[in-house]
Legacy VTK file of the C-alpha trace (Angstrom):
# vtk DataFile Version 3.0
C-alpha trace
ASCII
DATASET POLYDATA
POINTS 692 float
-24.273 12.770 0.585
-24.095 11.565 -2.973
-25.280 8.066 -3.474
-24.501 5.815 -6.522
-26.667 2.630 -6.700
-25.495 0.819 -9.591
-27.326 -2.410 -8.865
-30.767 -3.721 -9.845
-33.873 -2.487 -7.726
-34.261 -6.220 -6.231
-30.615 -6.002 -4.887
-30.499 -2.155 -4.121
-33.703 -2.269 -2.105
-32.348 -4.817 0.226
-31.467 -3.767 3.799
-27.932 -4.051 5.706
-26.609 -3.943 9.144
-23.563 -3.597 10.730
-21.418 -5.205 13.815
-19.215 -2.409 14.840
-16.172 -3.432 17.422
-14.055 -0.869 18.937
-11.860 -0.527 22.271
-11.673 2.378 25.016
-14.560 4.328 23.934
-17.055 5.372 26.924
-20.264 3.635 26.487
-21.781 6.199 28.414
-20.867 8.603 25.631
-22.448 6.248 22.823
-26.436 6.535 23.105
-28.045 3.901 21.358
-31.107 4.843 19.367
-34.021 2.208 18.690
-32.720 -0.741 16.713
-29.185 -0.672 18.188
-28.032 -2.718 20.649
-24.992 -3.778 22.754
-23.672 -7.315 22.070
-23.726 -9.618 25.138
-21.749 -12.579 23.621
-19.732 -14.189 26.079
-18.078 -16.417 23.032
-16.467 -12.926 21.914
-13.244 -11.836 23.772
-12.264 -8.405 23.279
-9.975 -6.152 24.750
-9.210 -2.574 25.480
-5.801 -1.010 24.174
-4.600 -1.331 27.916
-5.352 -4.923 27.648
-8.088 -5.014 30.115
-11.128 -7.124 28.926
-14.336 -5.698 27.556
-17.321 -6.968 29.214
-21.269 -6.448 28.479
-21.290 -4.562 31.955
-17.863 -2.751 31.475
-17.779 1.119 30.978
-15.202 0.758 27.833
-15.386 -0.830 24.746
-17.857 -3.273 23.370
-19.668 -4.350 20.098
-22.773 -2.623 18.656
-25.306 -4.058 16.446
-26.693 -1.645 14.485
-30.512 -1.200 13.093
-31.429 -2.496 9.707
-30.380 0.245 7.078
-31.724 0.759 3.524
-28.853 2.137 1.039
-29.966 5.573 0.907
-28.626 9.164 1.981
-30.425 9.469 4.856
-29.761 6.160 6.348
-26.047 6.182 5.340
-25.958 9.779 7.253
-27.127 8.155 10.144
-24.628 5.210 10.140
-21.708 8.010 9.383
-23.124 10.210 12.376
-23.222 7.232 14.669
-19.599 6.098 13.798
-18.489 9.742 14.526
-20.199 9.512 17.760
-18.208 6.208 18.497
-14.839 8.107 17.693
-15.807 11.078 19.850
-16.195 8.909 22.693
-12.609 8.035 22.843
-12.855 4.779 20.886
-9.939 3.138 19.290
-9.798 0.402 16.378
-7.987 -2.797 17.072
-6.218 -4.847 14.931
-8.169 -7.903 16.097
-11.404 -6.547 15.382
-13.447 -5.211 12.701
-16.854 -3.561 10.992
-18.470 -6.770 9.855
-21.718 -6.243 7.688
-24.715 -8.162 6.942
-27.151 -8.144 4.118
-30.759 -9.361 4.119
-31.131 -12.663 1.733
-33.844 -14.583 3.489
-36.137 -14.268 0.939
-34.076 -15.300 -1.845
-34.335 -18.559 -3.540
-32.149 -21.449 -2.316
-30.627 -21.742 -5.676
-29.372 -18.229 -5.367
-27.969 -18.505 -1.512
-26.061 -21.490 -2.891
-24.476 -19.511 -5.537
-23.583 -16.976 -3.016
-21.556 -19.454 -1.210
-20.141 -21.028 -4.382
-18.779 -17.695 -5.529
-16.956 -17.318 -1.804
-15.303 -20.340 -2.348
-13.625 -19.479 -5.636
-13.168 -15.550 -4.940
-11.849 -16.196 -1.315
-8.189 -15.809 -2.103
-8.402 -12.595 -3.857
-11.014 -11.155 -1.993
-9.237 -11.783 1.502
-6.233 -10.061 -0.147
-8.016 -7.006 -1.422
-9.718 -6.689 1.725
-6.311 -7.051 3.463
-7.339 -9.951 5.722
-4.547 -10.482 7.937
-2.801 -13.847 8.548
-4.092 -14.269 11.875
-7.527 -14.476 10.784
-7.204 -17.708 8.582
-7.996 -20.107 11.250
-11.034 -22.624 11.399
-12.384 -20.319 14.404
-12.267 -17.013 12.656
-12.541 -16.374 9.196
-11.892 -19.379 7.351
-12.365 -20.062 3.608
-14.753 -22.946 2.714
-13.592 -26.247 1.457
-14.673 -27.690 -1.607
-16.252 -30.533 0.443
-18.642 -28.139 2.258
-19.451 -26.554 -1.173
-20.333 -29.725 -2.428
-22.941 -30.530 0.364
-24.171 -26.987 0.296
-25.068 -27.502 -3.637
-26.675 -30.815 -2.386
-28.909 -29.584 0.173
-32.636 -29.648 -0.718
-33.852 -26.781 1.847
-32.380 -23.605 3.670
-32.691 -25.796 6.870
-30.562 -28.584 5.697
-28.029 -26.014 4.131
-27.810 -24.653 7.732
-27.432 -28.059 9.318
-24.091 -28.455 7.284
-22.387 -25.732 9.191
-23.188 -27.322 12.652
-20.356 -28.472 14.764
-19.353 -29.201 18.264
-17.708 -25.854 19.268
-19.246 -23.500 21.788
-21.055 -21.726 19.140
-22.526 -24.703 17.624
-21.511 -23.887 14.005
-18.548 -22.808 12.015
-18.707 -19.634 10.307
-16.912 -19.021 7.033
-15.898 -15.680 5.603
-19.286 -15.361 3.979
-21.044 -16.650 6.814
-24.744 -18.160 6.122
-25.568 -19.502 9.778
-27.247 -15.983 10.582
-29.729 -16.677 8.105
-31.618 -18.704 10.671
-31.402 -16.213 13.021
-31.938 -12.806 11.477
-32.149 -13.565 7.962
-28.742 -11.990 6.803
-25.668 -13.255 5.106
-22.422 -12.031 7.110
-19.373 -10.532 5.406
-16.864 -11.582 8.108
-13.475 -9.636 6.125
-13.913 -6.013 6.750
-11.484 -4.083 8.596
-12.699 -1.144 10.701
-11.934 2.507 9.749
-13.082 5.984 10.751
-13.165 6.982 7.235
-16.801 6.525 5.973
-15.684 6.396 2.310
-13.775 3.191 3.267
-16.912 1.699 5.245
-19.046 2.648 2.167
-16.854 0.752 -0.126
-17.428 -2.694 2.044
-21.125 -1.838 1.805
-21.192 -1.387 -1.658
-18.830 -4.648 -2.332
-21.559 -6.788 -0.356
-24.353 -5.600 -2.550
-22.262 -6.150 -5.781
-21.410 -9.314 -4.609
-24.883 -10.632 -3.970
-25.983 -9.270 -7.292
-23.268 -10.983 -8.951
-24.353 -14.342 -7.606
-28.042 -13.527 -8.482
-27.640 -12.614 -11.931
-24.907 -15.083 -13.095
-26.543 -18.598 -12.793
-23.692 -20.297 -14.749
-21.224 -21.033 -11.600
-18.805 -22.069 -14.280
-18.040 -18.312 -14.883
-17.126 -18.024 -11.258
-13.948 -20.005 -11.960
-12.556 -17.004 -13.870
-12.808 -14.633 -10.740
-9.688 -15.956 -9.165
-7.206 -12.870 -9.371
-7.254 -9.580 -7.735
-7.643 -7.690 -10.859
-10.609 -9.648 -12.140
-12.549 -9.137 -8.879
-11.708 -5.519 -8.679
-13.391 -4.877 -11.897
-16.256 -7.449 -11.710
-17.282 -6.234 -8.079
-16.281 -2.334 -8.905
-14.162 -2.168 -5.807
-12.081 1.013 -5.689
-8.905 -0.375 -4.054
-7.855 2.965 -2.694
-10.981 3.106 -0.561
-10.619 -0.410 1.194
-9.960 -0.372 4.583
-6.567 -1.742 5.272
-5.606 -3.716 8.831
-4.325 -1.829 11.713
-0.762 -2.422 13.528
-1.116 -4.628 16.057
-0.497 -3.033 19.649
2.853 -4.321 21.286
0.940 -6.713 23.741
-0.372 -8.687 20.923
-0.636 -12.298 21.733
0.982 -15.028 19.785
-0.895 -14.791 16.144
-2.001 -18.572 16.294
-3.908 -18.249 19.364
-7.023 -16.480 19.577
-5.796 -13.060 18.842
-8.049 -11.149 21.329
-6.231 -12.357 24.063
-3.567 -10.456 25.521
0.266 -11.487 25.440
2.168 -12.812 28.119
6.145 -12.292 28.940
8.074 -15.278 28.210
11.463 -17.084 28.543
13.857 -15.913 26.220
16.578 -18.493 24.484
20.143 -17.550 25.108
20.459 -17.068 21.594
17.744 -14.198 21.880
19.487 -12.773 24.820
22.908 -12.796 23.137
21.218 -10.760 20.241
19.951 -8.252 22.671
23.263 -7.906 24.208
25.106 -7.223 21.273
22.595 -4.748 19.435
22.033 -3.001 22.860
25.571 -2.339 23.467
25.723 -0.035 20.407
23.558 2.504 22.450
24.654 4.499 25.743
21.681 3.762 28.000
19.351 0.874 27.902
15.684 1.401 28.892
14.208 -1.948 29.823
10.189 -1.927 29.954
8.505 -4.581 32.086
11.463 -6.873 33.536
10.870 -10.416 33.472
12.941 -12.073 36.277
15.865 -9.624 35.620
16.789 -11.660 32.605
17.463 -8.730 30.011
19.325 -6.651 32.784
21.827 -9.575 33.459
23.344 -9.619 29.829
23.118 -6.006 29.196
26.526 -3.998 29.297
25.395 -0.457 28.796
26.866 2.238 30.735
23.519 2.677 32.628
20.239 0.538 32.719
16.806 2.067 33.699
14.068 -0.531 34.310
10.525 0.189 34.182
8.349 -2.138 36.277
4.773 -2.249 37.494
5.392 -5.311 39.701
6.045 -5.077 43.184
7.802 -8.350 43.118
10.563 -6.937 40.665
10.822 -3.839 42.753
11.318 -5.455 46.025
14.314 -7.736 44.517
15.967 -4.549 43.022
15.865 -2.926 46.510
17.261 -6.392 48.219
19.887 -6.115 45.700
20.985 -2.614 46.514
20.765 -3.457 50.287
17.743 -1.656 50.835
15.616 -4.348 52.217
17.495 -6.357 55.216
14.379 -7.742 57.017
11.119 -9.576 55.869
8.504 -9.945 58.258
5.508 -12.036 57.148
2.251 -12.602 59.052
1.149 -15.252 60.956
0.488 -17.482 58.002
4.052 -17.256 56.770
5.768 -16.510 59.829
8.339 -19.096 59.264
9.562 -17.187 56.412
10.661 -14.131 58.179
14.023 -13.252 57.874
16.722 -10.629 58.734
20.043 -10.438 56.731
22.648 -8.052 55.271
23.027 -10.630 52.238
20.797 -9.678 49.191
21.061 -13.201 48.189
19.320 -14.458 51.194
16.424 -11.939 50.928
15.962 -12.756 47.342
15.996 -16.277 48.046
13.318 -16.159 50.540
10.913 -13.899 48.212
11.392 -16.576 45.500
10.764 -19.470 48.120
7.454 -17.492 49.392
6.558 -17.578 45.796
6.886 -21.378 45.472
5.394 -22.271 48.854
2.322 -20.294 48.128
1.492 -21.906 45.150
1.005 -25.143 46.750
-0.216 -24.251 50.203
-3.763 -24.159 49.617
-4.238 -26.440 46.921
-6.468 -29.865 47.346
-4.352 -31.309 44.559
-2.152 -34.236 46.036
0.661 -33.299 43.838
0.693 -29.900 45.215
0.103 -30.984 48.881
3.103 -33.235 48.465
5.436 -30.378 47.336
4.200 -28.138 49.891
5.125 -30.997 52.592
8.376 -31.355 50.899
9.066 -27.616 51.337
8.290 -27.401 54.847
9.984 -30.488 55.883
13.338 -29.509 54.049
12.910 -25.574 54.533
16.487 -24.854 55.883
17.698 -26.927 52.548
15.588 -25.092 50.246
16.652 -21.632 51.437
20.239 -22.500 51.457
20.024 -24.008 47.712
17.950 -21.020 46.446
20.623 -18.601 48.112
23.300 -20.259 46.167
21.167 -20.127 43.034
20.592 -16.445 43.271
23.890 -15.392 44.364
25.100 -15.279 41.106
22.349 -12.594 39.972
22.905 -10.403 43.004
26.656 -10.344 42.085
25.815 -9.675 38.348
23.347 -7.156 38.925
24.874 -5.237 41.841
28.258 -4.290 39.736
25.840 -2.401 37.318
24.294 0.954 37.278
20.750 0.369 37.266
17.798 2.696 38.308
14.610 1.219 38.860
11.460 3.233 38.133
8.602 1.454 40.047
5.024 1.991 38.548
6.439 3.418 35.235
5.634 2.154 31.848
6.577 2.474 28.064
5.214 5.981 28.046
7.712 7.123 31.032
10.410 5.252 29.016
9.802 7.023 26.026
9.989 10.266 27.550
13.525 9.415 29.000
15.056 7.804 26.053
17.633 10.097 24.483
18.812 9.941 20.895
21.871 7.376 21.751
19.608 5.369 23.944
17.607 2.189 23.272
14.407 1.099 24.639
13.771 -2.652 25.043
10.114 -3.471 25.402
8.425 -6.811 26.484
4.912 -7.746 27.511
3.878 -6.352 30.717
1.182 -9.326 31.446
2.355 -12.331 33.423
-0.528 -13.767 35.798
2.049 -15.609 37.924
4.213 -12.495 38.679
1.180 -10.292 39.241
-0.067 -13.011 41.765
3.131 -12.591 43.523
3.223 -8.878 43.913
-0.226 -8.934 45.361
0.555 -11.879 47.838
3.830 -9.948 48.862
1.703 -6.921 49.429
-1.083 -8.941 51.633
1.208 -11.010 53.548
4.346 -8.811 54.510
3.859 -6.831 57.774
5.693 -3.880 56.288
4.862 -1.774 53.490
8.068 -1.431 51.238
6.791 1.159 48.780
3.968 -1.070 47.212
1.739 1.214 44.879
-1.755 0.297 42.827
-0.795 -0.822 39.153
-1.324 1.865 36.674
-2.818 0.618 33.226
-0.993 1.950 29.836
-3.254 3.081 27.185
-1.145 1.372 24.162
-3.255 3.217 21.862
-1.806 6.598 22.526
1.876 4.792 22.628
4.290 5.997 19.607
7.512 3.547 20.063
8.876 4.896 16.654
9.832 8.232 18.616
12.758 6.314 20.234
15.166 3.681 19.111
13.562 0.498 20.079
13.480 -3.349 20.382
10.278 -4.908 20.840
10.135 -8.495 22.065
6.788 -10.541 20.804
5.244 -13.791 19.945
3.147 -12.415 17.453
4.503 -12.795 13.954
2.826 -10.161 12.212
3.224 -7.082 13.860
3.571 -4.646 11.037
7.132 -3.487 11.927
10.540 -4.695 10.946
11.273 -7.996 12.196
15.113 -8.130 13.046
15.101 -11.624 14.828
13.263 -14.924 14.978
13.763 -17.724 17.318
11.142 -20.516 16.777
7.717 -18.667 18.109
9.446 -15.734 19.147
10.480 -12.468 17.481
12.404 -9.038 17.926
11.099 -6.020 16.026
12.943 -2.858 15.718
13.513 0.331 14.019
17.104 0.803 14.534
18.792 -2.940 14.559
19.794 -4.542 11.356
18.521 -8.522 10.848
20.815 -10.887 12.715
21.886 -12.648 9.583
21.660 -9.576 7.035
24.910 -7.835 8.006
27.359 -7.718 5.057
30.153 -6.354 7.641
30.596 -10.068 8.463
31.643 -11.148 4.842
34.611 -10.576 2.787
34.363 -8.317 -0.439
35.788 -9.152 -3.587
36.237 -6.550 -6.291
34.539 -7.446 -9.783
36.305 -8.248 -12.767
33.624 -7.091 -15.029
32.972 -3.468 -16.376
29.944 -1.515 -15.036
27.405 -0.662 -17.944
28.488 2.891 -19.215
25.975 5.545 -18.954
26.260 6.268 -22.552
25.317 2.577 -23.648
22.953 2.264 -26.294
20.385 -0.545 -25.999
19.510 -2.260 -29.250
17.680 -5.632 -30.199
20.977 -6.628 -30.891
22.408 -6.288 -27.534
22.867 -9.530 -25.481
21.171 -10.067 -22.171
22.893 -13.068 -20.194
23.876 -13.865 -16.555
26.819 -15.646 -14.630
27.111 -17.352 -11.351
28.795 -15.047 -8.659
29.736 -15.218 -5.142
28.248 -13.348 -2.222
31.574 -11.455 -1.953
31.175 -10.087 -5.629
27.411 -9.223 -4.762
28.589 -7.138 -1.878
31.150 -5.218 -4.071
28.542 -4.507 -6.784
26.155 -3.245 -4.153
28.875 -1.192 -2.154
30.504 0.264 -5.034
28.085 0.815 -7.611
24.645 1.670 -5.952
23.682 4.996 -4.878
21.104 3.743 -2.357
22.321 1.514 0.448
20.773 -1.763 0.370
21.159 -4.168 3.170
21.414 -7.483 1.982
21.016 -11.120 3.433
23.172 -14.148 2.179
22.050 -16.458 -0.069
23.248 -19.748 -1.390
22.872 -19.045 -5.040
23.721 -15.535 -6.565
24.067 -14.118 -10.409
25.196 -11.056 -11.857
23.248 -10.013 -15.039
25.017 -8.303 -18.249
23.917 -6.195 -21.314
26.825 -7.649 -23.762
29.883 -7.561 -21.672
28.822 -5.069 -18.780
27.075 -5.961 -15.569
23.991 -3.996 -14.739
22.311 -5.946 -11.683
22.287 -8.889 -9.867
19.992 -11.450 -8.037
20.062 -13.977 -5.344
18.110 -17.099 -4.317
17.521 -18.971 -1.602
15.293 -22.011 -0.540
11.870 -21.317 0.781
11.043 -21.923 4.289
7.591 -22.724 3.562
5.370 -24.666 0.715
2.433 -22.423 0.410
3.530 -21.805 -3.114
3.986 -25.409 -3.850
6.943 -27.926 -3.344
8.519 -26.834 -6.699
8.572 -22.976 -5.627
12.151 -21.288 -5.165
12.831 -17.694 -3.545
14.310 -14.989 -5.285
15.632 -13.433 -2.147
16.576 -9.885 -3.524
17.479 -8.549 -7.026
18.752 -4.838 -7.856
20.197 -2.823 -10.765
22.850 0.021 -10.742
21.831 3.485 -10.958
21.763 4.277 -14.422
20.134 6.263 -17.073
18.516 3.715 -19.093
14.935 3.431 -17.905
13.131 0.119 -16.591
16.518 -1.814 -16.253
15.117 -3.271 -12.979
12.155 -4.584 -15.086
14.667 -6.054 -17.729
16.187 -8.006 -14.828
13.257 -9.678 -13.374
12.053 -10.674 -17.099
15.333 -12.179 -17.716
14.929 -14.246 -14.487
11.851 -15.620 -16.038
13.733 -16.808 -19.037
13.948 -20.750 -20.074
17.834 -20.694 -19.736
17.614 -19.017 -16.261
15.042 -21.686 -15.163
17.193 -24.483 -16.696
20.066 -22.837 -14.339
17.769 -23.236 -11.315
16.914 -26.675 -12.075
20.630 -27.459 -11.853
21.284 -25.603 -8.934
18.245 -26.720 -6.697
18.380 -30.228 -8.165
14.664 -30.523 -8.802
12.303 -28.993 -11.396
11.566 -25.345 -10.344
7.998 -24.373 -11.144
7.438 -21.320 -9.575
9.604 -18.294 -8.563
8.305 -16.362 -5.325
9.518 -13.009 -4.191
8.690 -9.950 -2.202
8.574 -6.327 -2.035
8.902 -4.222 1.069
6.398 -1.292 0.532
3.304 0.180 1.626
1.743 0.510 -1.763
-0.862 -1.948 -3.021
1.189 -2.926 -5.962
4.788 -2.544 -7.019
5.087 -1.111 -10.169
8.396 -2.923 -11.017
6.994 -6.229 -10.785
3.396 -5.343 -11.708
2.771 -7.087 -15.337
5.663 -9.314 -14.902
5.157 -11.147 -11.726
1.499 -12.120 -10.301
0.577 -10.478 -6.923
-0.069 -13.297 -4.743
-0.525 -11.637 -1.317
-0.551 -8.424 0.366
0.486 -7.956 3.821
1.318 -5.096 6.281
4.404 -3.523 4.449
4.825 -6.025 2.155
3.615 -7.582 -1.079
4.387 -11.414 -2.100
4.685 -11.657 -5.996
5.141 -15.321 -7.856
5.347 -16.163 -11.340
5.821 -19.438 -13.313
9.534 -20.377 -14.002
10.824 -19.988 -17.849
7.400 -18.206 -18.944
9.018 -15.680 -20.907
10.856 -17.594 -23.331
14.661 -17.363 -24.150
16.680 -14.362 -23.335
17.215 -13.184 -26.675
13.228 -12.576 -27.571
12.801 -11.260 -24.063
15.431 -8.599 -24.852
13.802 -7.968 -28.368
10.505 -7.276 -26.580
11.754 -5.098 -24.017
13.603 -2.835 -26.644
10.175 -2.806 -28.667
8.182 -1.772 -25.606
10.602 0.485 -23.832
13.434 1.432 -26.004
12.052 5.016 -27.218
11.390 5.979 -23.383
13.668 9.118 -22.601
16.812 8.620 -20.750
16.815 9.407 -17.009
18.695 12.623 -16.088
LINES 1 693
692 0 1 2 3 4 5 6 7 8 9 10 11 12 13 14 15 16 17 18 19 20 21 22 23 24 25 26 27 28 29 30 31 32 33 34 35 36 37 38 39 40 41 42 43 44 45 46 47 48 49 50 51 52 53 54 55 56 57 58 59 60 61 62 63 64 65 66 67 68 69 70 71 72 73 74 75 76 77 78 79 80 81 82 83 84 85 86 87 88 89 90 91 92 93 94 95 96 97 98 99 100 101 102 103 104 105 106 107 108 109 110 111 112 113 114 115 116 117 118 119 120 121 122 123 124 125 126 127 128 129 130 131 132 133 134 135 136 137 138 139 140 141 142 143 144 145 146 147 148 149 150 151 152 153 154 155 156 157 158 159 160 161 162 163 164 165 166 167 168 169 170 171 172 173 174 175 176 177 178 179 180 181 182 183 184 185 186 187 188 189 190 191 192 193 194 195 196 197 198 199 200 201 202 203 204 205 206 207 208 209 210 211 212 213 214 215 216 217 218 219 220 221 222 223 224 225 226 227 228 229 230 231 232 233 234 235 236 237 238 239 240 241 242 243 244 245 246 247 248 249 250 251 252 253 254 255 256 257 258 259 260 261 262 263 264 265 266 267 268 269 270 271 272 273 274 275 276 277 278 279 280 281 282 283 284 285 286 287 288 289 290 291 292 293 294 295 296 297 298 299 300 301 302 303 304 305 306 307 308 309 310 311 312 313 314 315 316 317 318 319 320 321 322 323 324 325 326 327 328 329 330 331 332 333 334 335 336 337 338 339 340 341 342 343 344 345 346 347 348 349 350 351 352 353 354 355 356 357 358 359 360 361 362 363 364 365 366 367 368 369 370 371 372 373 374 375 376 377 378 379 380 381 382 383 384 385 386 387 388 389 390 391 392 393 394 395 396 397 398 399 400 401 402 403 404 405 406 407 408 409 410 411 412 413 414 415 416 417 418 419 420 421 422 423 424 425 426 427 428 429 430 431 432 433 434 435 436 437 438 439 440 441 442 443 444 445 446 447 448 449 450 451 452 453 454 455 456 457 458 459 460 461 462 463 464 465 466 467 468 469 470 471 472 473 474 475 476 477 478 479 480 481 482 483 484 485 486 487 488 489 490 491 492 493 494 495 496 497 498 499 500 501 502 503 504 505 506 507 508 509 510 511 512 513 514 515 516 517 518 519 520 521 522 523 524 525 526 527 528 529 530 531 532 533 534 535 536 537 538 539 540 541 542 543 544 545 546 547 548 549 550 551 552 553 554 555 556 557 558 559 560 561 562 563 564 565 566 567 568 569 570 571 572 573 574 575 576 577 578 579 580 581 582 583 584 585 586 587 588 589 590 591 592 593 594 595 596 597 598 599 600 601 602 603 604 605 606 607 608 609 610 611 612 613 614 615 616 617 618 619 620 621 622 623 624 625 626 627 628 629 630 631 632 633 634 635 636 637 638 639 640 641 642 643 644 645 646 647 648 649 650 651 652 653 654 655 656 657 658 659 660 661 662 663 664 665 666 667 668 669 670 671 672 673 674 675 676 677 678 679 680 681 682 683 684 685 686 687 688 689 690 691
């Protein structure tokens, strides 16, 4: 292994260690040498890819603290081999875990340690973007950036003990851990870098380790903290810390069961009640397919709205399986044991059987509770049992009538892997989370208290790490807002992600289309510094026409209130659309460029000319009029897996990298007037060869 150590000896000779988090790996296949240990931290909640909890005494998954290493070929090879052992043991790298790193700094002067923390304050934004720290880590419990008030108190500390006291709080851990965590100095003498995604590519792990050394060296060598204020851009940090962005480990795509991103991200998500709006969207989009494969039924809510020729339901819940058997007339008697014998029933009416199952579920929740509220509810059920049975029967009669008329096949103890195998080219898979503690408890209770076995089976576990839903047409329902898939629907805290469905508000088919009265830019048009760059207001219908008639690539556009056509002389060559920002992270004076595009044309860099024009003083004046306030910043997004967009690079500033998306911003009006913009463009790109 070739080792490059570009740091001064004082830094390069320091030891480092790793915290290696993983799921699924068999601990029995990962022997630990001297100095390595399993973490037994009850405050760290982790899960395997099947959703099961990782525990210290469990066989699968965990966190390993390595021994201290020197940055030398022998130790790095040992680390590389050990990580390969983890991989060979069947380990899976999760989106909500990582390979955090530690560097020994306890012997450093207090002033150097302070400078490290100040450096972490000024570089927090670009460093988190470079190392692709996901949105779900940005909470005070996970990987927060330090506020200036904390930095100020750190600078005022007169010794290391008082410095560490600054981070104390009333949490279970007893302290807050910022992305550069100094609390570990008191325990093991290290600074912890809590921002590194995991990877099986050792070159990427090595890049995080090298950054750690470079970061500490910079703080050690640069005593003037005023210099740190210059390190607030991605490009500057890449340069100063010698980071090779192509080797930086990127975030992992969340598994389908990911919990709501605002929660502790290592908790599995649950089924949730859907709004009528969401159900209506599912019904409309699913109707375009032949067979609907519903994975994990939630009280049959999706099945009730579907209109497909056939519906296949995949469920692990005995409770759901029994209700479908009742609807089909396959269960006409329920015999409970002595404790619930008063609920036993024999009936040919499916609604009465289903009502009894739900009544059992309601009563059992209150029966054994010592709480006075639950006791009173139980007493009420028992006193009015006949009334409640009639009420429940009436309630579920409509559901029975609805579902009985449909062609539904129920696959009990089947999961998403079975659905993917069964899903044909013209089918749609609809996935929702399988985890619901109440439904699971009801299933177990039915198995325990019914006298007859109606087909109960042990639940199977699904290894979601092995699931590739992209093989089929799918819609995935989630409360996680950053799934790394294509979002097609959002309703408050709930989302639908899909590889086939278009966004609910981005279908141009519902809009009228008006032919343009303008001429398209001719293919033989000669661009000179005498050409005139200008824009005019346009309707959404005109934008749609331009897209449909003049563009080679099919681009689906959402609607927007402010639309513009762009011209060279009297010829249209592109368009842009502006909307209101739903968040204020760019400032209250920010506006959103929702979309921009140009026609397919031999002239090079036309798209770049358009976005340069968007930054003109004339266009800023127009935006001020339309938005009825001073527009200070223009924000836009690019859907790409690449680290930068060549179109926006050098024109807009890269603000944030997300999974499959880049966010750019730039000051409105920064490019000056349109005439000067065109002259600069011709001077820079006028001699480039025309495209064939």
